C-alpha positions as MATLAB code, in Angstrom:
seq = 'MRALVLTAGEGQRLRPLTNHRSKSMLMIAGKPVLQYIIDSLVENGIHDLVIVVGHGREELIDHFQMGGEEVRIKYVIQHKQEGAESAILTAKEELEEDDEFLLVNGDVLVEPEMVSRTLENHKTVDSDVSLLVTLVSNPEQFGTVKISPNGIVENLVEKGGPDRYLSNYAVAGVSVFSRETLELLDKNKTMEKTFEELIQKGKKVSAAVWEKEWAEFTWPWDILNANRIVMDRQLRGKGSFISESADVHSSVVIEGSVFIDEGCIVRPHTTLKGPIYVGKQVYIGNSSLIRDYSSLCDGVRIGYAVELRNTMVFDRVNLGRMTYLADSIIGADTCIEAGAQLWNWRPGGEPLFLKEKDEIIPIPLQKFGAIIGDNVVIGVNASIYPATRIGGNSSISAGCVITEDIPPNTDVVLDQKLKFFERKDTSKC';
ca = [
       1.016  -18.042   31.815;
      -2.433  -18.462   33.346;
      -4.014  -16.275   36.010;
      -5.762  -17.445   39.159;
      -8.338  -14.883   40.326;
      -9.865  -15.116   43.811;
     -13.485  -13.892   44.025;
     -15.082  -16.157   46.637;
     -14.985  -13.931   49.756;
     -18.161  -12.800   51.487;
     -17.206   -9.120   51.875;
     -18.984   -8.771   55.200;
     -17.627   -5.269   55.853;
     -19.124   -4.082   52.562;
     -22.654   -5.132   53.418;
     -25.431   -4.483   52.502;
     -23.929   -4.125   48.998;
     -22.451   -7.633   49.237;
     -25.340   -9.438   50.907;
     -25.876  -11.424   47.702;
     -23.154   -9.932   45.502;
     -19.492  -10.874   45.154;
     -17.069   -8.012   45.857;
     -15.806   -8.610   42.329;
     -19.248   -7.657   40.996;
     -19.369   -4.207   42.589;
     -19.956   -1.664   39.832;
     -17.241    0.940   39.252;
     -18.114    3.473   36.528;
     -20.508    1.018   34.916;
     -18.280   -2.096   34.980;
     -17.794   -4.852   37.570;
     -14.478   -4.884   39.421;
     -13.706   -8.244   37.789;
     -13.995   -6.671   34.326;
     -11.144   -4.272   35.152;
      -9.067   -7.272   36.252;
      -9.830   -9.226   33.072;
      -9.082   -6.227   30.846;
      -5.734   -5.710   32.607;
      -4.794   -9.372   32.162;
      -5.756   -9.436   28.479;
      -3.754   -6.256   27.828;
      -0.729   -8.143   29.197;
      -1.275  -11.185   26.998;
      -2.928  -13.401   29.627;
      -6.010  -15.016   28.131;
      -6.556  -18.127   30.286;
      -8.152  -17.592   33.685;
      -9.068  -19.845   36.570;
     -11.557  -18.028   38.808;
     -12.317  -19.265   42.325;
     -15.959  -18.422   43.051;
     -18.082  -18.801   46.132;
     -20.301  -16.105   47.637;
     -22.407  -14.455   44.921;
     -21.126  -16.825   42.226;
     -24.438  -17.139   40.359;
     -24.455  -13.491   39.227;
     -20.739  -13.549   38.441;
     -20.861  -16.703   36.319;
     -24.027  -15.555   34.561;
     -22.346  -12.262   33.649;
     -18.967  -13.565   32.447;
     -19.987  -17.046   31.242;
     -16.951  -18.922   29.865;
     -15.245  -15.741   28.687;
     -15.307  -15.074   24.956;
     -12.973  -14.439   22.056;
     -10.264  -12.751   24.138;
     -10.414  -14.728   27.371;
     -11.156  -18.304   28.411;
     -12.500  -18.879   31.922;
     -12.668  -21.974   34.102;
     -14.505  -21.778   37.416;
     -13.603  -23.548   40.648;
     -16.107  -23.371   43.521;
     -14.983  -22.725   47.088;
     -18.049  -23.941   48.952;
     -16.907  -22.701   52.369;
     -15.195  -19.323   52.504;
     -12.141  -19.853   54.730;
      -9.701  -17.240   53.461;
      -7.318  -16.698   50.555;
      -5.100  -19.709   51.303;
      -8.073  -22.040   51.189;
      -9.269  -20.402   47.973;
      -5.878  -20.921   46.291;
      -5.754  -24.562   47.381;
      -9.269  -25.083   46.025;
      -7.737  -24.560   42.568;
      -4.610  -26.665   43.249;
      -5.669  -29.568   41.047;
      -6.421  -27.196   38.161;
      -2.942  -25.609   38.435;
      -0.791  -28.677   39.095;
       0.720  -28.713   35.602;
       1.611  -24.984   35.642;
       5.237  -24.174   36.480;
       4.062  -20.733   37.578;
       0.922  -18.644   37.482;
      -0.239  -15.091   38.148;
      -2.303  -14.730   41.326;
      -4.770  -11.829   41.487;
      -7.062  -10.897   44.367;
     -10.551  -10.200   43.061;
     -11.138   -7.395   45.566;
      -8.417   -5.106   44.185;
      -8.815   -2.499   41.460;
      -6.181   -3.812   39.045;
      -4.640   -1.604   36.373;
      -2.753   -3.012   33.367;
       0.511   -1.511   34.593;
       0.181   -3.355   37.915;
       0.264   -6.638   36.005;
       3.054   -5.596   33.616;
       5.233   -4.286   36.427;
       4.888   -7.546   38.377;
       5.689   -9.682   35.315;
       8.644   -7.521   34.254;
      10.117   -7.569   37.751;
       9.711  -11.355   37.913;
      11.615  -11.770   34.646;
      14.278   -9.115   35.254;
      15.197  -10.268   38.766;
      14.820  -13.940   37.781;
      12.659  -14.545   40.839;
      11.078  -17.731   42.053;
       8.154  -15.702   43.423;
       7.282  -12.026   42.838;
       4.949   -9.745   44.781;
       3.539   -6.340   43.959;
       3.653   -4.139   47.076;
       2.499   -0.608   47.831;
       3.015    1.910   50.631;
       0.010    2.305   52.956;
      -0.675    4.465   55.997;
      -2.548    1.708   57.860;
      -0.317   -1.397   57.539;
      -2.072   -3.178   60.409;
      -4.980   -3.841   58.031;
      -2.875   -5.653   55.403;
      -0.358   -8.404   54.879;
       3.039   -6.678   54.963;
       6.604   -7.448   53.913;
      10.135   -6.497   54.922;
      12.212   -5.661   51.846;
      15.975   -5.409   51.468;
      17.513   -2.402   49.651;
      17.766   -4.482   46.446;
      14.072   -5.365   46.460;
      14.271   -8.894   47.900;
      11.557   -9.922   50.358;
      13.128  -10.945   53.678;
       9.924  -11.680   55.575;
       6.132  -11.623   55.201;
       3.361  -11.509   57.785;
      -0.370  -11.729   57.251;
      -2.663   -9.003   58.516;
      -2.847   -9.232   62.262;
      -3.622   -5.932   63.940;
      -1.640   -2.959   65.268;
       1.208   -4.998   66.783;
       1.839   -7.305   63.826;
       3.219   -5.640   60.740;
       6.714   -5.469   59.323;
       6.669   -2.175   57.423;
       4.359    0.151   55.506;
       4.704   -2.037   52.405;
       1.446   -3.920   51.922;
       0.935   -6.819   49.516;
      -1.043   -5.226   46.675;
      -2.974   -8.201   45.297;
      -0.913   -9.200   42.219;
       1.768  -11.916   42.492;
       3.590  -14.570   40.507;
       3.537  -17.955   42.281;
       5.505  -21.082   41.435;
       4.374  -24.684   41.586;
       6.604  -25.132   44.646;
       4.817  -22.241   46.374;
       1.519  -24.031   45.805;
       2.916  -27.289   47.234;
       4.325  -25.527   50.301;
       1.023  -23.730   50.851;
      -0.746  -27.092   50.772;
       1.693  -28.317   53.412;
       1.759  -25.230   55.680;
      -1.799  -23.948   55.137;
      -0.788  -20.319   55.842;
       0.886  -17.790   53.559;
       3.170  -16.661   56.353;
       4.676  -20.092   56.997;
       4.888  -20.782   53.265;
       6.974  -17.679   52.594;
       9.106  -18.345   55.650;
      10.002  -21.772   54.256;
      10.585  -20.400   50.743;
      13.043  -17.827   52.095;
      14.768  -20.379   54.354;
      15.276  -22.606   51.303;
      17.078  -19.754   49.555;
      14.329  -19.124   47.003;
      14.361  -15.619   45.555;
      11.212  -13.708   46.509;
      11.234  -10.214   45.000;
       9.007   -7.177   45.320;
       7.920   -4.666   42.695;
       6.721   -1.381   44.189;
       3.476    0.256   43.060;
       3.758    3.947   43.950;
       0.516    5.115   42.300;
      -2.985    5.183   43.781;
      -4.368    1.812   44.800;
      -7.715    0.494   46.005;
      -8.627   -2.685   47.843;
     -12.294   -3.224   48.662;
     -12.539   -3.654   52.426;
     -14.865   -0.829   53.556;
     -17.646    1.025   51.703;
     -15.542    4.186   51.298;
     -13.019    2.087   49.366;
     -15.665    1.787   46.630;
     -15.919    5.572   46.321;
     -12.124    5.776   46.239;
     -11.921    3.208   43.425;
     -14.598    5.069   41.481;
     -12.590    8.295   41.789;
      -9.380    6.572   40.635;
     -11.109    5.132   37.552;
     -12.731    8.425   36.612;
      -9.479   10.328   37.012;
      -7.726    7.730   34.870;
     -10.335    7.457   32.131;
     -12.050   10.850   32.030;
     -10.327   13.761   33.733;
      -8.558   15.930   31.197;
      -9.384   13.585   28.306;
     -12.500   15.214   26.917;
     -16.065   13.950   26.874;
     -17.868   11.124   25.119;
     -21.553   11.502   24.277;
     -23.183    8.671   22.346;
     -24.837    9.575   19.069;
     -28.039    7.947   20.320;
     -28.126   10.069   23.483;
     -30.649   12.925   23.616;
     -28.955   15.785   25.478;
     -31.004   19.000   25.358;
     -29.240   22.067   23.963;
     -29.711   23.963   27.241;
     -27.793   21.354   29.263;
     -24.573   22.772   30.728;
     -21.553   20.431   30.636;
     -18.476   21.303   32.670;
     -15.482   18.982   32.722;
     -15.304   15.492   31.212;
     -18.446   13.365   31.008;
     -19.240    9.929   29.574;
     -22.825    9.544   28.378;
     -23.749    6.150   26.945;
     -26.370    4.949   24.469;
     -30.026    5.872   24.740;
     -29.658    8.451   27.532;
     -32.021   11.400   27.863;
     -30.908   14.572   29.639;
     -33.700   17.113   30.007;
     -33.460   20.937   29.775;
     -31.583   23.176   32.212;
     -29.634   20.311   33.812;
     -25.975   20.806   34.705;
     -23.409   18.001   34.427;
     -20.140   18.763   36.242;
     -17.547   16.123   35.414;
     -15.935   13.838   35.773;
     -19.134   11.799   35.753;
     -20.253    8.522   34.179;
     -23.763    8.000   32.789;
     -24.629    4.474   31.636;
     -27.071    3.159   29.045;
     -30.744    4.212   28.940;
     -30.423    6.692   31.820;
     -33.022    9.465   32.178;
     -32.059   12.719   33.926;
     -34.947   15.117   34.565;
     -35.173   18.879   34.172;
     -33.005   21.235   36.230;
     -30.955   18.522   37.905;
     -27.353   18.926   39.057;
     -25.067   15.908   38.647;
     -21.693   16.724   40.169;
     -18.135   15.407   40.191;
     -17.443   11.677   40.528;
     -21.089   10.607   40.307;
     -21.628    7.313   38.504;
     -25.035    6.297   37.137;
     -25.328    2.700   35.959;
     -27.698    1.406   33.283;
     -31.406    2.176   33.498;
     -31.219    4.806   36.259;
     -34.098    7.326   36.258;
     -33.721   10.727   37.883;
     -36.593   13.165   38.438;
     -36.846   16.946   38.457;
     -34.229   19.048   40.322;
     -32.234   16.175   41.789;
     -28.707   16.875   43.081;
     -25.981   14.210   43.209;
     -22.355   14.583   44.241;
     -19.726   11.844   44.418;
     -22.451    9.218   44.506;
     -22.543    5.776   42.904;
     -25.940    4.569   41.708;
     -26.247    0.949   40.598;
     -28.575   -0.412   37.886;
     -32.276    0.497   37.557;
     -32.487    2.902   40.504;
     -35.249    5.556   40.587;
     -34.491    8.898   42.266;
     -37.575   11.065   42.835;
     -37.813   14.790   42.274;
     -35.850   17.172   44.518;
     -33.818   14.473   46.256;
     -30.248   15.099   47.445;
     -27.538   12.430   47.573;
     -23.863   12.988   48.363;
     -20.910   10.662   49.002;
     -23.281    7.690   48.980;
     -23.650    4.283   47.308;
     -27.075    3.086   46.147;
     -27.736   -0.599   45.410;
     -29.615   -1.890   42.363;
     -33.414   -1.683   41.887;
     -33.825    0.807   44.726;
     -36.382    3.632   44.752;
     -35.690    6.889   46.597;
     -38.838    8.991   46.525;
     -39.350   12.730   46.210;
     -37.617   15.028   48.647;
     -35.526   12.374   50.375;
     -32.177   13.552   51.746;
     -29.046   11.437   52.256;
     -26.818   13.418   54.592;
     -23.031   13.256   54.343;
     -22.038   15.013   57.589;
     -23.257   14.945   61.178;
     -24.731   18.053   62.819;
     -21.968   19.838   64.664;
     -19.308   18.234   62.488;
     -18.932   15.182   64.734;
     -16.478   12.507   63.486;
     -17.995    9.830   61.279;
     -17.808    6.131   62.144;
     -19.304    2.732   61.351;
     -20.426    0.220   63.940;
     -19.086   -3.202   62.932;
     -20.197   -5.844   65.437;
     -18.598   -4.656   68.693;
     -16.145   -2.282   67.008;
     -16.352    1.420   66.287;
     -14.584    2.001   62.952;
     -13.500    5.614   62.304;
     -14.208    6.743   58.744;
     -11.119    8.404   57.203;
     -13.222   11.034   55.433;
     -14.730   14.325   56.510;
     -17.893   13.540   54.555;
     -19.493   10.171   53.901;
     -23.120    9.454   53.099;
     -25.351    6.394   53.267;
     -24.906    2.846   51.977;
     -28.208    1.579   50.582;
     -28.734   -2.090   49.677;
     -30.623   -3.555   46.720;
     -34.429   -3.370   46.381;
     -34.895   -0.653   49.019;
     -37.705    1.919   49.083;
     -37.046    5.214   50.846;
     -40.219    7.260   51.207;
     -41.055   10.887   50.511;
     -39.042   13.427   52.535;
     -37.208   10.769   54.520;
     -33.752   11.704   55.851;
     -30.857    9.271   56.245;
     -27.992   10.184   58.556;
     -24.401    9.816   57.287;
     -22.549    6.491   57.594;
     -25.878    4.687   57.880;
     -26.484    1.329   56.194;
     -29.928    0.337   54.927;
     -30.237   -3.415   54.377;
     -31.640   -4.864   51.164;
     -35.377   -5.450   50.627;
     -36.243   -2.845   53.260;
     -38.597    0.118   53.183;
     -38.489    3.454   54.983;
     -41.841    5.234   55.240;
     -42.364    8.891   54.384;
     -40.898   11.464   56.750;
     -38.682    9.100   58.745;
     -35.328   10.301   60.069;
     -32.958    7.322   60.124;
     -30.028    7.651   62.531;
     -28.939    4.002   62.813;
     -28.369    0.960   60.598;
     -31.470   -0.861   59.325;
     -31.236   -4.664   58.937;
     -32.274   -6.358   55.677;
     -35.947   -7.209   55.093;
     -37.184   -4.507   57.493;
     -40.090   -2.077   57.196;
     -39.593    1.181   59.095;
     -42.808    3.086   59.836;
     -43.162    6.520   61.408;
     -45.400    6.299   64.491;
     -46.866    9.779   64.320;
     -49.411   11.125   66.800;
     -51.451   14.197   65.918;
     -52.663   16.453   68.747;
     -55.531   18.953   68.377;
     -56.043   22.000   70.640;
     -58.914   24.436   70.682;
     -57.718   27.931   69.720;
     -58.595   30.440   72.441;
     -57.822   33.617   70.508;
     -59.815   33.711   67.264;
     -59.325   37.422   66.586;
     -56.540   36.758   64.082;
     -58.451   34.197   62.062;
];
């Protein structure tokens, strides 16, 4: 069986991290999302992939090339991003000779067991089509299904807001499709009508339930959630790994599980409180505190007395001395200079939210920091309010307090006026 992986979407709600990057290339504990998908497929004996690419395809193709010894990749380009149905049909000609294929959404954190459970259910129930589904608390944001007591799908609707969902069972991004499903999708153009016709024809559509944690990348906090899931799965309670080529000073305190890759330097009196991930050639300066669920990708450089908590830092970022970052995501090649502060709560404990076009989106977390794009410079002692997005290729001058989103390619300068007054009482001089 081959797998069709959809990676073409623009990921507008994840900007600025996806301005030029596919959602499938977001870095989770040092690896792109797509790498977790590929590893899960290979572990289940699936070695031939068709990947639909579109937005951000140059970086993705350059990274994965044509696969390698364990996996063979063919790319199909979706030039205009018009949804999942269009993406699937873009690959129709490539899949025409397949009786069935595994369909995987490229914006889902896929575990090997998610694939195996879908395949086993498909075989055991002798289904024509199989879906992996999971219970969610916000079904209005997902495609949902109605399931009979014996696990047969009776109806499916696509995501459509608070008045249009069938149950709390959301489609979880891994499915087995038949050739007939592909033909009906070409005819009907929507997943909803396609499944309606399949069910009317008496085709058996079954559901396997995923009851464990699950992450789909829709909002920036989903990235932090996925990072936590991966670290819990790979690190928590499983001991630490420290590369032989890493230089970790004897005075460094390590608490919990840590992963420290090749060529890292950790200077004296630093504390590492796991689970944390530290990529290749990372430098962590003296007396720093790197706390739970922080992820430092390759080439990150951290100065003296820096504190990080639950923060994801992409490749080649520089963090200046005495900076503080919490519950934040930092894009690649960004520089945050000395003393900068990324807040993760509003004064007075006000609820956190994002402004998305004309919508106010509540953030389902008590604390959430900033989302910083690629190639950003944040100046000395600048402060960034929580749930604030800084667009790529922007700069924030020293001392600025940023309380609202900054568009890409923007320079923010503090317009400071100094006032001088003659001192009347000089007796205390």
